[in-house]
Structure formats: C-alpha cells, structure tokens
N, C-alpha and C positions, 0 to 999 in steps of 0.2 A: 078624209081619213088615207085613203088609197094614195092620193099625191104626196101625201105628208111623208108616207114611209118610202115612196118610190125614189123621191127626192135624194135622201141620205144615201140609199143605196146606190145609185147612179153616181152621186159624189164620191163614196169609196172606192166604188170601181173606176173611176177615172183617175184618181189618184193613185189607186194599187196599180193600174195599168202604166201609169207615167213611171213611178219607183221601178217597177219590173223593167221598163224600156231603158230606164236610165243604167241599171244594173247590167242588166245585157247587153248595154252596147258594148261595141269593138274599143280598144283605146286605139285612137290613130295619131296622137301625138303626145309625145313626153318631153316636157325641156328639164335640165337639170341646172339647178344652181347652187355654188358652195359659197364660202366665207372669203374666196379667191376670185369669186365672179363665177364666169362657165366651169362647169364640171369638166375634169381632163379625159381624155379620152378613154381610157379604160373604162371608167364609170359609166360613160355615154355610152358605150358599145355594149355595156350588160344590160343597160336599161332598154335599149333598142329591141333587144329579143322579147319585150314583152309587149311592144306593136302589136295589135290583133288580138289580144288577149281582152274576156268579156271583164267589163270594170268592177264585177261582184267578185271576182278572182285575181283581181289586180295587186291588192295587199301581200297575199302570199306569193306571185310572183317576184315582185321587186324584193321580198325579203329573202326570196330564194337566189335572184342577182347580185345582192349586196351585201348579204352574211358573210360570203366568202370572200368578198373583195379585200385584200391588204390596204387599199387606199379609202375606204370608208368607217369612220370612227363612229358616225351617227349618223341618221335621217329621218325625215319626215316627209309626209304626202300632203299636196295641197290640190284637192278637185276644182276644178272649172266649170265648164259646158262638159256636156257629155263625152266622153271619147278625148279631153284633154287633162292632162295631169302636171303638175308641177313638183318635182323631189327636189327638197332643199338638203344638202349633204355638209356634215362635215367633214373635212376632207384632210387626208393626210397628204403631204408631198415630201419628196426626198429632198434633202438639204445638202448631201454630199455624195461623194462615190467612195467605195472600197474595190481596191483589186488584189486578191490574194495573188500569190507567186504563179506563174504560168497558168492563172484561169481567167474567169470571167470577170467582167466588171459590174457591180451592183451599186444600185443607188438605196439608201438609206435615208430614213425619216427622222425627225428631231427626236424621236423616241427611241433611236437606236435600232428600229427593225428593217428587216430587207425586206423592201417594197417592189423591186423588178430588177432587172438585168438589161444591160443595153449600154450603149455610150453615153454622154451626159456632158453638158458645159459645167457641172458643177464642179467644186475642188475633189480631186481624186486622192485618196491615201492608199497607197501601196501596203500591203501588209505580208507576214510572213504566215497567215493561216493558209492552211490547204484549201479551203472552198467555202463557200456559203449555200445554205438553200432558203427559196423564198417564204417568208414567214419568220425566219430567224432573227433571234435578238443579240444584239452586238455582246462581247464580253467588255468589262467595264475599261479597260486600257486602251481599247479599240474605239469604243464610242467616245471615250474621253479626247483622244486623239484626234475624232474627225470632229468633233465640235470645236477644238483647237483652231485645225486649217478652214473650217467653215467659218468662224469669228476672221481670220487673217485674210482670206480671200474676199471681205467686203471692203478691205481697207487696202491691200497690197496685192501686186500681182507676184509669184513664186513660180519657180519651175518644175519642182516635183517635192512631194512628202512622202517620207517612207518610215513605216512603223516596223523596228526591227527588235524584239525582246523588249524591254522597259523604256526604249529610248525612242522618241519621235525627233527623225532629222527633217527639217524644211530648208530646201535649196532655195535660195534669191539670186538673183544676179551677182554674183562677187562674193557673197557672202552666207554661209550657213548658221542657221539658229536651231538649237538643241532644245528639246521641252522633255520634261518627265511625262509619265503617261497617268499620275493623278495629282490632285491639289487643288489649288483656287485658280478656276479658268481665269477670272477676272483679274487676277493679281499676276499672272503669267503673262495675259495679253498686253494689260499696261506697263509692265516693265520691259516686255519686248519693244512698245511702242515708244515709248521714253528713249530707249537707247538707240533705237533704229533710226527716230526722228535726228536725233544730235549728230549722227555720224556725219563727218565732214560739213558739217553747219558753219556758214561764214562767219558767225559772229555769236555772242552770247556768253554767259559766265558759265554754263555746262556746254561743253563742246568737245567732242572726238573726232579724233582725226582717222577717216576711214582708209587712210592709205596703208595702215598697216594691221587693220582689222579684219579677220577672216572668219572668226567663229563666236556666237554670242551662246555659251550657255548658260541655259537657265535652271538646268536642275539642282542648281546649291540655293541656299537661303540669299544671299549676295550672288546675282548674275557674275559669270567670269567671260571677260573678254580675250580673247587669245589672238595674236598677232600671226601674221605670215611668216614662214620663216625666210629667212633673208638669204 
C-alpha cells in the first residue's frame, strides 16, 4: 500500500519540479519572424530587452515591449525548448516618406500612420504641413497623394513630388504631372500610364509628340496636355 501511494507522489513531484524549472528558466534566445521574413530592427531591439526574463514572466514582458510599438499590428508566441522563444509578428512597414516644409523626413505605412523618422529610399512626398508626430495619421489628401507616388515609383523614376494645397505635382525628367488629391487612384494611375507610354512613341494608332508636351494635368475628367511655350 505504501509503495502504491509513494509512486504517484514521486511522479507528481517530478512533474511539478520540471514545470517549475521550465517556468523559472531565464529566456536565452528570442527569434522573430513576420510576413516579410525576419522582423525589422526596431522590433528585434524591443524583444531583445526580454533576454534573461523568466519564462513565466515573458508574456507580460513581450506585451510591454510590443504593445507600444508602431511597427506591430499583432503577434503570437511559440515556445520551444526552455529558454527559446519565437515571436510571430504581423508587421507594419513604411511605404512612402513625407517631408513637411523645413522639417524632418517621416516614414508612413499603408494605413497612413507615421511610423518613424529619418532618411529612406522610399518615394518621398514634400508637403506644406508644419510637422508630424510619430503615431499621427495623415489627413486624407496627404495620404492619397502618398499612395499616388507609391504606385508611380513602382514603375517610373521621378525627380520630386510636391503637395501644395489641393494639387499634387510630380516632376519627371522634362515633364510635369499634376494630380488631384482625391478620386479614383487606379483610374488616375491608368490614365497617366497610358498617356506617358505614348509620349514620343515611334509608331501606333495612338501617338503623342513629346517634343511639345510639358504638362499632363489629370485634375479633370479628360486629362489635359499642355504644350511648351514656343
């Protein structure tokens, strides 16, 4: 009878001890992955602060690190061997930049949220706004203009893009495109692409002589092509 009682007690003690050891083991390795592959540096730096935290306290530490991050939309934890954790993140990333007059350069995500400040290789929109704060959401016309240049940059190289009031001006080599700050982005992009592709085309039924065209104005129902002054 004693043997029968002791064995379950020993088993419970061993299991309990193992659980206690795992729960109190310090975290030695945190990896991070997102829909883009490896997580961006700001997220990894935030997670690295939890190295050495007890596993039992890790969820709270991760929540504290990521809940205030502008780069994180959602996340989940995956526990491996004691001390090794992988964090799966649904990550936000900038898609274009905005630079207010005489102010810093800011990076903006697809939802129009200002994520970071600093230089970027992304297309940049010069604006007449005073300034932005991290976490700000762009107003409708600034976001619309940023989305326009984001789409253009995937196909064309342009010199600059400037938002002034209700007019978006995109400067290409030898040509200026003027866009409205509201409307159907796909239509505007398609109309510009069609016209721009036909400029100075060697042949075809629809051909535009680029030698006299200086401006493509897309603010109207029918795009207006303006000639250079002679």
